[in-house]
N, C-alpha and C positions, 0 to 999 in steps of 0.2 A: 702270338695272336695278332692277327692283322686288324686293322681298324675296319668298320664297316663301310667306310666310304673315304676316299681319298680327300674329299672336301672338309671331312670332320677333323683332320690331322693338320692344322695350320697354327702358324704364329700368331697369339693375340694381338702383338704390336701392329698388326695389319688391320686390325678392327678399330684401332684409336682414330677418331674422327677430329681432323685438325682443321676443317674447313666448315664452313656455314652448312646448316642442314638443307636450306632451300635455295634455289637457284634463282637469282633476282636479275632482271634486266639492267644493262649497263648504265649507271648513273642512277638508278633507283635508291630510295631511302629504305632503311630497315625498319623504320617505323612508320605507322600509318598516318597519313596526312588528316586534315580536317575533313574533307570530303568523305573519306572512306569511314571516319569516326561518327559522321552526321548520322548514318543509318543506325548504328548501335545507340547513339544518343537518343535518336526520336523513339525508337522501339522502346528503349529502355525507360524513357520517360512516360511513354504511353503505359506500358505494363505496371510501372510504380504508381501512377495516377489511378489505374483501374484497381489495384489492390488496395490502395488508400481509401479510394471513394467506396470500394465494397464493404471495408470495415467502418468507415463513416456511416454509410447507409444502414449498415447493420445496427449501428449504435442508434441512429435516428429512428429507424423502424422498431426497435424494441422499446424506445422512449414513447413513441407515439401511441403504440398499441398496448401499453402496459395494464390498462384497464380491461382489456379484452381477454377472454379465456382463450386457451390454445385450441385454435380450429383453423379451418381452412381459409377462410376470409382473413384471418391475422397472419398467417403464413403467406399468402398472397400479397397482402400489403407490405409484409417485411421484403419479401423478394423484389417487389416493385420499388421500394426504396433503395435496395442494394444495387439494382441493375441502373436505376436512374442516377444515383450518386457515382457509381463506378464509370458510368459512361461520361458523366460530367467532368469528373477529375481527369480521366484519360484524355478528354478532348482538350481540357485546359493545359495540362503539361505537355502534351503532344504538340499543341500549338506553340507553346513558348519554346520547346526544344526545336522546332522547325525553324522559327524566327531566328532564334540563337544561332542554330548551325548555318542557316544561309548568310547571315550577317559575317560571321567568322570565316566562311569560304571567301565571300566577296572581299572581305578586308585583307584576308591573307594574299589573295590573288593581286589586289590593288597595290598592297605595300610591297610585295616580294618577300616577306619575312613570316616566320611562324615563331611568336613569342607571346608572352603573357600580355603585352600590350593588346594584342588581337582579342584575348580572351576577356580583357576588362572592357574594351570598346564594344565587343559584340553584346555583351550582356548589359551594359548600360543602353545600347540601342535598343535592345529588345525589349527592355523595360519601359523605355520611352514610347516605343511603338505600341506595346501592348496596352498602355493606360493612356494613349493619346485621345480617347474618347472622353475623359475626363478634364479637358482643357489644360491649361498651362499649369495649373497645379497637380494634375494628375500625371502630366508629363514630367514634371520635376519629380514627383514621387517615385513614379515608376523607374526613372533613370537612376535616382538615388538607391532604390532596393536592387536594381540589376548591378550597379557599380559595387555596393557593399557585398552581395553574395559572389560575385566573380572576383571581387578583391580578396575576400577571404579565402576563396577556392585557390587562387593564385599564391596567396601566403601558405596555404598548407601544402600546395604541389611543391613549393620550394623551400618548405621548411628544413630539410637536412642540409641543403646548400647554404642558406643563410646561417644555421648553427655552425656550420664549419667555417664560415667567413667571419663570424664573430669571434669564435675560438682562435682562428689565427690573429686577428685585431688586438686581442688582449695579451697575447704572447709578447 
């Protein structure tokens, strides 16, 4: 019995792919840089802020209207609170992500390196600028908050590497 097509009768060793799946320009990195990740970061923060704000608005709306009977005015008041809080949180987190991404790209281009120092510096500068309307104390608090959050992220991001280094040192 002959095969249906000559193309169905081939050695599976020819199907093994030993090269990269995508063609990259010469000298291009296989990972995304800060500029490419900025769009994901900003969009993700906006969506996260909208979701968190909507839940917070639902909580606040139910709390404020707990003495009202279930009716159209109560529903409208709850929906107004959900949309108001959702937009507020989306705007806030989106603005923070935009500042963080812009500082990160500027620092990366200035230093010519991509490492955790850029992340920590961008987070610190974002906190400082975001809270700059609060005077020197606000700038200090915002900087400390940004430094803490991005420092914890850098530790989390390098945890496996640090665990391996500590294990080698103890041997």
